[in-house]
N, C-alpha and C positions, 0 to 999 in steps of 0.2 A: 143208677146202674153203674155197677163195678167195672172200671176200665180194664181192658184185657192186659194180662201180664205179659210184658215183652221179655223174651229171653235175654239173659245177660250177654253182652257182646263177648265173643271168644278172643282170647289173647293168644297171639302167636307165641310159641315157645321161645324162651330167651335167646337160644342159640340161632333161631331163625331170624329173630329180630335184629340180632347183632350182624348176622350175615347180610341182611338187607341193608343195614346201615352202612356197611363197608362197601357194598356193591354199587351204591349210587355214585360216590365219587370216582370209582374205578371206571364205570361206564361213561361217565362225563369226560374222563380223561381220554378215553379211547375215541370219542366222537369228534375227531378233528375237523370234520367237515360240517358240523352242526351249526345252526344259527348262532349259538352261544359261544362259538369258537373264541378263545381268548385272543387270538391273533386279530380276528375281526374287530373285537372290542377295542384293542389297542389301536387299531388304525383309524377308528372313529372317535377316539377319546379327545383329541384336540389338546393334549397336554404339552405339547412342544417337544417332547422326546424325539430325538432324531434317528431312532431305530425301533423296530418292533422285535421284542425279545421272544423267542420260542420258549416253551416250557421245558425244554430238555427231554422231551418225550422221544422214545426209540420205537421205530417201526421196522420190523424184519419182514421180508417176503419170502415165503416158501419157494423153492425152485419151480414148483408147479404153477404158481400164481404170479410169475413175474412178467409174463407177456412178451412182447416184442423188445428187442434192444432199443435203447434210445438213440436218437439221432442228434447229435450236437456238433455245431461248427461255429468257429469264432477265430478271433485273432488275439494273439497274445500281445503284452505291452512291448515286446521287442520287435513286433511286426510279423511274426510268424503266423501263418494260417494253420489251424489244427482241426481236424475232424475226428469224431468218435470212431470212425472206421479204422483209424490207425491203432486203436485200443484193443483190437481183437486178441484174444488169448491172454490178456492182462487184466488184473484186478485193478481198478481205477477208483481214486478217491477225489471227490469234487467238493471243494469248500468254498461256499459263498460268503463273502466278507466285504468290508471296507474299512478305511483307516481309522475313522473317528468312532466306530462301533466298539463300545467297551467290552462286550463279551468276545469279540473277535480278537482284541488284544490279549485278553485273559487266556484264550485257548491257543494262541499262536505258538508258544513254546512247546505244547504238547504235540501239535501237529508237526513241527520241526522234528521232535524226537521220534514220532511214529514213522515219519518219512525215513529217517536214518535207520530205523530198525527194519522196515519193510521193503524199501527200495531194492536191497540186495536179493530179496525173495521174489522180485518181480511186480511189486505193487508200483503204480504210477500216481502221482499226486499232482493235481492242478488246483489253483485258486480260480475263483470267478469274482472279479471285482465289479460291483454293480453301480458304483457311484464316483470313484475318484479319477482325476486326471493322472497321467503318467507319473509326474514328479511326486505327487502325494503317495501313490501306490508304492513307488520304488523307495521312498523314504521309509515307509513302513516296513518293506521287505528287508532294507538295511538294518533297520533298528532290531529286528527279531531274527536276523540271519536266515531268512526264508530261502531254502535251497531249491524250490521248485517254481515254476513260472505260473503267472496268472493271466487269465482272459481279460481283456479290456472290454467290459460289458456294459459300459455306461448306456448304450442304445438298447440294452435288454434283450439281445438276440439269443444269447445262451440261456438266460433266464426264461424266456418264452419257450425255448425248446424242452425246458425242464418243468414247465409250469404245472404239469400233473403231479409233481413230487415236491416242488418248492413254492410255498405260498409267496405271492409278490410281496417284496419289501420285508420278508421274515428273515432276519440275519442275526446271527450266522445260521446256516443250514449245511449239513455235511452228508453227502451221498456216497455210498459204496456201490460200485458196479461190479457184477461178476465178470468171469472171463468172456462171457458172450455179450457183455455190454448191456446187461439187464440190471435194473435196480434191485440189489439184494438187501439193502437196509438204508435207513434214513435217521439222522438225529436232527431234530427241529429244536434249535437253540444251542447253547453252549455244549460243546462236545466234551463229555467226561473221557479222560485219557484211557482208563481201563475198559470202558464200554466200547469205544472206538476200536481199541486194540483187539478186543474179541471179535468185533464184527469183520475187521479185516483179516484176522486169523481164519475165521470160519470161511470167508470167501476164497481165500487162498487154498484152503484144504479140500475144497469141492473138486 
C-alpha cells in the first residue's frame, strides 16, 4: 500500500522569519517581571558579586497610566526628614545607589552634570543610599562632588515605598517623578546621560 503523500511544510516568507527572530529578544527584554528576569537570575547566581546590575532598560509611563502619586518618606544623612508631599509641582529624580557599586560610580558624574543643568529649571534630585553608613556615603559624595543630598535608607524604608518600581537590590535604578509625584520614567541599571536628560526634559515640559 502506497503511503499517503504529505504536503511539504510551508515556509514562512523570509521577511516574516526575520521579523519573528528579532521579535523574540525584544519581547524578552520587555518582560521585566517574568520568571526569567535577569535580575532574579543574578540574585540567585551565588557568584559573590556585591550588586545586581540592571540591564539599562528604560520604561516610560504615559500620563494616563501613571496611577497615584508615590508616597515616600525618609531621613537624609544630615538628619533632615523628607516626605514626597514636599515635591508637589516639581519634577523629582531619585537615584538608588551605594558607594561600592561600580555602575553607581560610573554614572555619578553624569548625575552631577544633569543636576547642574536642570536644578535651575525646577528639577529636584535625591539619592537613596540603600547600604552605606554615613561616613562611607559622605566620602563618596565628596569624591564626586555630589551637590544633592541622599536618604539614609539602610533600613529599606524608601526602597519599600518604591518597591513597585525598584526591584530589591537592583542598583543603580533611577526614577523620574512628574510634577504630581507620579512615576513618569525608570532606568533600571546604569543611567545613560542622554537618555536621562531626555526623560527629565520631557517631564519638565508636561
